[in-house]
FILUM-881960 format. One record per residue: residue in one letter; x, y, z of N, C-alpha, C in turn. Coordinates in steps of 0.2 Angstrom, whole numbers. Layout:
BEGIN
PT | paro | neast | nnorth | nup | caeast | canorth | caup | ceast | cnorth | cup
PT | a | X | Y | Z | X | Y | Z | X | Y | Z $
...
This chain:
BEGIN
PT | paro | neast | nnorth | nup | caeast | canorth | caup | ceast | cnorth | cup
PT | m | -934 | -332 | -65 | -926 | -332 | -66 | -925 | -325 | -69 $
PT | t | -920 | -322 | -66 | -917 | -315 | -68 | -913 | -316 | -73 $
PT | n | -913 | -310 | -78 | -909 | -310 | -83 | -903 | -305 | -83 $
PT | f | -902 | -303 | -77 | -896 | -298 | -76 | -893 | -299 | -69 $
PT | i | -887 | -297 | -68 | -884 | -297 | -61 | -882 | -290 | -59 $
PT | e | -884 | -288 | -53 | -883 | -282 | -51 | -876 | -282 | -47 $
PT | s | -872 | -276 | -48 | -866 | -276 | -45 | -865 | -268 | -44 $
PT | k | -860 | -267 | -39 | -858 | -260 | -37 | -851 | -259 | -40 $
PT | s | -849 | -253 | -41 | -843 | -251 | -43 | -841 | -245 | -39 $
PT | i | -835 | -243 | -39 | -832 | -237 | -35 | -834 | -231 | -38 $
PT | s | -836 | -226 | -34 | -838 | -220 | -37 | -832 | -215 | -37 $
PT | l | -832 | -210 | -41 | -826 | -205 | -42 | -825 | -202 | -35 $
PT | e | -830 | -201 | -32 | -829 | -197 | -25 | -825 | -202 | -20 $
PT | l | -827 | -208 | -20 | -824 | -213 | -16 | -817 | -214 | -18 $
PT | a | -816 | -215 | -25 | -809 | -216 | -28 | -804 | -210 | -26 $
PT | n | -807 | -204 | -26 | -803 | -198 | -24 | -801 | -198 | -16 $
PT | k | -806 | -200 | -12 | -804 | -201 | -5 | -799 | -206 | -4 $
PT | i | -799 | -211 | -7 | -794 | -217 | -6 | -787 | -214 | -9 $
PT | l | -788 | -211 | -14 | -781 | -208 | -17 | -778 | -203 | -13 $
PT | d | -782 | -198 | -10 | -780 | -193 | -5 | -777 | -196 | 1 $
PT | a | -780 | -201 | 4 | -777 | -205 | 10 | -770 | -208 | 8 $
PT | a | -770 | -211 | 2 | -764 | -214 | 0 | -758 | -209 | -1 $
PT | r | -760 | -203 | -4 | -755 | -198 | -5 | -752 | -195 | 1 $
PT | v | -756 | -195 | 6 | -754 | -192 | 13 | -748 | -197 | 15 $
PT | k | -750 | -204 | 15 | -745 | -208 | 17 | -738 | -208 | 13 $
PT | g | -739 | -207 | 6 | -733 | -206 | 2 | -729 | -200 | 4 $
PT | n | -732 | -195 | 6 | -729 | -189 | 8 | -725 | -190 | 15 $
PT | e | -728 | -194 | 19 | -725 | -196 | 25 | -719 | -200 | 24 $
PT | l | -719 | -204 | 19 | -713 | -208 | 18 | -708 | -205 | 14 $
PT | g | -710 | -199 | 11 | -705 | -195 | 8 | -703 | -198 | 1 $
PT | i | -707 | -202 | -2 | -706 | -205 | -8 | -711 | -203 | -13 $
PT | p | -709 | -201 | -19 | -714 | -200 | -24 | -717 | -206 | -28 $
PT | f | -723 | -207 | -27 | -727 | -213 | -29 | -732 | -211 | -35 $
PT | s | -733 | -216 | -39 | -739 | -215 | -43 | -745 | -219 | -40 $
PT | i | -751 | -217 | -40 | -756 | -220 | -36 | -762 | -221 | -41 $
PT | a | -765 | -227 | -42 | -770 | -228 | -47 | -776 | -231 | -43 $
PT | i | -782 | -229 | -45 | -788 | -232 | -43 | -792 | -234 | -49 $
PT | v | -794 | -240 | -49 | -798 | -243 | -55 | -805 | -245 | -52 $
PT | d | -810 | -245 | -57 | -816 | -248 | -55 | -816 | -256 | -55 $
PT | k | -822 | -259 | -54 | -821 | -266 | -53 | -820 | -270 | -60 $
PT | s | -821 | -266 | -65 | -819 | -269 | -72 | -812 | -268 | -74 $
PT | g | -808 | -264 | -70 | -801 | -263 | -71 | -800 | -256 | -75 $
PT | n | -805 | -252 | -76 | -804 | -246 | -79 | -802 | -241 | -75 $
PT | l | -797 | -236 | -77 | -795 | -231 | -73 | -800 | -226 | -71 $
PT | k | -801 | -225 | -64 | -806 | -221 | -61 | -802 | -214 | -59 $
PT | a | -796 | -215 | -55 | -793 | -209 | -53 | -785 | -211 | -53 $
PT | f | -781 | -206 | -54 | -774 | -207 | -54 | -770 | -200 | -52 $
PT | q | -765 | -201 | -49 | -760 | -196 | -47 | -753 | -199 | -48 $
PT | a | -749 | -195 | -51 | -741 | -196 | -50 | -739 | -190 | -46 $
PT | m | -736 | -192 | -41 | -733 | -187 | -36 | -727 | -183 | -40 $
PT | d | -725 | -177 | -39 | -720 | -174 | -42 | -713 | -179 | -41 $
PT | e | -710 | -179 | -47 | -704 | -183 | -47 | -705 | -191 | -46 $
PT | a | -711 | -193 | -47 | -712 | -201 | -47 | -709 | -203 | -53 $
PT | p | -706 | -209 | -53 | -703 | -212 | -58 | -707 | -213 | -64 $
PT | v | -705 | -212 | -70 | -710 | -213 | -76 | -713 | -220 | -76 $
PT | l | -709 | -225 | -75 | -711 | -232 | -76 | -716 | -233 | -71 $
PT | s | -716 | -230 | -65 | -721 | -231 | -60 | -728 | -229 | -62 $
PT | i | -729 | -225 | -67 | -736 | -223 | -69 | -739 | -230 | -72 $
PT | e | -736 | -233 | -76 | -739 | -239 | -79 | -740 | -245 | -74 $
PT | i | -734 | -246 | -70 | -734 | -251 | -65 | -740 | -250 | -60 $
PT | a | -741 | -244 | -57 | -747 | -243 | -53 | -753 | -245 | -56 $
PT | q | -754 | -243 | -62 | -761 | -244 | -65 | -762 | -252 | -66 $
PT | n | -756 | -255 | -68 | -756 | -263 | -69 | -758 | -266 | -62 $
PT | k | -755 | -264 | -57 | -756 | -266 | -50 | -763 | -266 | -48 $
PT | a | -766 | -260 | -49 | -773 | -259 | -48 | -778 | -263 | -52 $
PT | f | -776 | -264 | -58 | -780 | -268 | -63 | -779 | -276 | -61 $
PT | s | -773 | -278 | -59 | -772 | -285 | -57 | -776 | -286 | -51 $
PT | a | -776 | -282 | -46 | -780 | -283 | -40 | -788 | -283 | -41 $
PT | a | -790 | -279 | -45 | -797 | -279 | -47 | -799 | -285 | -51 $
PT | a | -795 | -286 | -56 | -797 | -292 | -61 | -797 | -299 | -58 $
PT | y | -792 | -299 | -53 | -792 | -306 | -49 | -795 | -306 | -42 $
PT | n | -797 | -300 | -40 | -800 | -299 | -33 | -795 | -302 | -28 $
PT | r | -788 | -300 | -29 | -783 | -303 | -25 | -778 | -298 | -24 $
PT | a | -775 | -297 | -18 | -769 | -293 | -17 | -763 | -295 | -22 $
PT | t | -759 | -291 | -25 | -754 | -293 | -29 | -749 | -297 | -26 $
PT | h | -747 | -295 | -19 | -742 | -299 | -16 | -744 | -306 | -14 $
PT | e | -750 | -308 | -15 | -752 | -315 | -13 | -750 | -320 | -19 $
PT | w | -749 | -317 | -25 | -748 | -321 | -31 | -741 | -325 | -30 $
PT | y | -736 | -322 | -28 | -729 | -326 | -28 | -730 | -332 | -24 $
PT | d | -732 | -332 | -18 | -732 | -338 | -13 | -737 | -343 | -17 $
PT | r | -742 | -341 | -20 | -746 | -346 | -23 | -742 | -349 | -29 $
PT | l | -738 | -346 | -33 | -735 | -348 | -39 | -728 | -351 | -38 $
PT | k | -724 | -349 | -33 | -717 | -350 | -32 | -715 | -358 | -33 $
PT | d | -719 | -362 | -30 | -718 | -369 | -31 | -721 | -373 | -37 $
PT | d | -723 | -369 | -41 | -726 | -372 | -48 | -723 | -369 | -54 $
PT | p | -717 | -371 | -55 | -713 | -368 | -61 | -716 | -367 | -67 $
PT | p | -720 | -371 | -70 | -723 | -370 | -76 | -728 | -364 | -76 $
PT | l | -732 | -364 | -70 | -737 | -359 | -69 | -733 | -352 | -68 $
PT | l | -728 | -352 | -64 | -725 | -346 | -62 | -722 | -343 | -68 $
PT | h | -719 | -347 | -73 | -715 | -344 | -79 | -720 | -343 | -84 $
PT | g | -726 | -346 | -84 | -731 | -345 | -89 | -735 | -339 | -88 $
PT | i | -738 | -338 | -81 | -742 | -333 | -80 | -739 | -326 | -80 $
PT | v | -733 | -325 | -79 | -730 | -319 | -80 | -730 | -316 | -86 $
PT | h | -732 | -320 | -91 | -733 | -317 | -98 | -740 | -315 | -99 $
PT | t | -744 | -315 | -94 | -751 | -313 | -94 | -751 | -305 | -94 $
PT | s | -754 | -302 | -99 | -754 | -295 | -100 | -757 | -291 | -94 $
PT | r | -753 | -287 | -91 | -755 | -282 | -85 | -755 | -285 | -79 $
PT | l | -753 | -292 | -78 | -753 | -295 | -72 | -747 | -294 | -68 $
PT | v | -748 | -291 | -62 | -742 | -290 | -57 | -742 | -295 | -51 $
PT | i | -736 | -298 | -50 | -736 | -303 | -45 | -732 | -301 | -39 $
PT | f | -731 | -295 | -38 | -727 | -292 | -32 | -731 | -287 | -29 $
PT | g | -730 | -285 | -22 | -734 | -280 | -18 | -735 | -274 | -21 $
PT | g | -741 | -271 | -19 | -743 | -264 | -21 | -750 | -263 | -24 $
PT | g | -753 | -269 | -25 | -760 | -268 | -27 | -765 | -272 | -23 $
PT | y | -771 | -269 | -21 | -776 | -272 | -17 | -783 | -271 | -20 $
PT | p | -787 | -276 | -19 | -794 | -275 | -21 | -797 | -270 | -16 $
PT | i | -802 | -267 | -19 | -806 | -262 | -14 | -813 | -265 | -14 $
PT | k | -815 | -266 | -7 | -821 | -270 | -6 | -825 | -266 | -1 $
PT | i | -832 | -266 | -2 | -837 | -264 | 3 | -841 | -270 | 5 $
PT | n | -842 | -271 | 11 | -846 | -276 | 13 | -844 | -283 | 10 $
PT | g | -838 | -284 | 9 | -835 | -290 | 5 | -836 | -290 | -2 $
PT | e | -839 | -285 | -5 | -840 | -285 | -12 | -835 | -281 | -16 $
PT | l | -832 | -284 | -21 | -827 | -280 | -25 | -830 | -274 | -28 $
PT | i | -827 | -268 | -27 | -829 | -262 | -31 | -824 | -259 | -35 $
PT | g | -817 | -261 | -34 | -812 | -258 | -38 | -805 | -261 | -35 $
PT | g | -800 | -257 | -37 | -793 | -259 | -35 | -789 | -253 | -34 $
PT | i | -784 | -253 | -30 | -779 | -248 | -29 | -772 | -251 | -31 $
PT | g | -768 | -247 | -34 | -761 | -249 | -36 | -757 | -243 | -35 $
PT | v | -751 | -245 | -32 | -746 | -240 | -30 | -739 | -242 | -32 $
PT | s | -735 | -237 | -35 | -728 | -239 | -37 | -724 | -233 | -36 $
PT | g | -718 | -234 | -35 | -713 | -229 | -34 | -707 | -230 | -29 $
PT | g | -709 | -234 | -24 | -704 | -236 | -19 | -703 | -244 | -20 $
PT | h | -700 | -246 | -15 | -699 | -254 | -14 | -707 | -256 | -13 $
PT | y | -708 | -262 | -15 | -715 | -265 | -15 | -718 | -264 | -8 $
PT | t | -714 | -265 | -3 | -716 | -265 | 4 | -719 | -258 | 5 $
PT | h | -715 | -252 | 3 | -718 | -246 | 3 | -724 | -245 | -1 $
PT | d | -724 | -247 | -7 | -730 | -247 | -11 | -736 | -250 | -7 $
PT | m | -735 | -256 | -3 | -740 | -259 | 0 | -743 | -254 | 6 $
PT | q | -738 | -251 | 9 | -740 | -246 | 15 | -745 | -241 | 12 $
PT | v | -743 | -238 | 7 | -747 | -233 | 4 | -754 | -235 | 2 $
PT | c | -754 | -241 | -1 | -761 | -244 | -3 | -765 | -245 | 4 $
PT | e | -762 | -248 | 9 | -766 | -249 | 15 | -768 | -243 | 18 $
PT | a | -764 | -237 | 18 | -766 | -231 | 20 | -772 | -228 | 16 $
PT | g | -772 | -229 | 10 | -778 | -227 | 5 | -784 | -231 | 7 $
PT | l | -783 | -237 | 9 | -789 | -241 | 11 | -792 | -239 | 17 $
PT | t | -788 | -236 | 22 | -791 | -234 | 28 | -797 | -229 | 27 $
PT | a | -797 | -226 | 21 | -803 | -221 | 19 | -810 | -225 | 19 $
PT | l | -809 | -231 | 19 | -816 | -235 | 19 | -818 | -236 | 26 $
PT | e | -814 | -235 | 31 | -816 | -236 | 38 | -822 | -232 | 40 $
PT | n | -822 | -226 | 38 | -827 | -221 | 40 | -833 | -221 | 36 $
PT | l | -834 | -225 | 31 | -839 | -225 | 26 | -846 | -228 | 30 $
PT | d | -851 | -225 | 27 | -858 | -228 | 29 | -858 | -234 | 25 $
PT | q | -858 | -240 | 28 | -857 | -247 | 25 | -864 | -248 | 21 $
PT | r | -868 | -244 | 20 | -874 | -245 | 16 | -872 | -243 | 9 $
PT | v | -866 | -240 | 7 | -864 | -238 | 1 | -865 | -243 | -4 $
């Protein structure tokens, strides 16, 4: 019997590649975003607030990334799961750092969670587009990472 669990977490190099790809999309949209990348434990790994990004977007982006990594679930998936369960819906929103609207995605390699990305600054649908653009940086990776 083994006494430990082996797991992977995102590297700074990969976090920066994802962040750069997300920022390109943010520039295309012409909206100033805050973009956060966290490791699988939810600790901040890389972050950028574009010029003129709303001040509140800094914390929201980090919380979206944390939520995605902590629950291994995209933040936009929460509402549909909760909307028909009022006690849970009204209770879970008091969970510290949990975000239940779009703009946070888990980051996975070969199906294994390694981190999360969170974006804030536009409507949540714009935030989702920026996240998805960031995740395209994973497409060209050597999958043995």
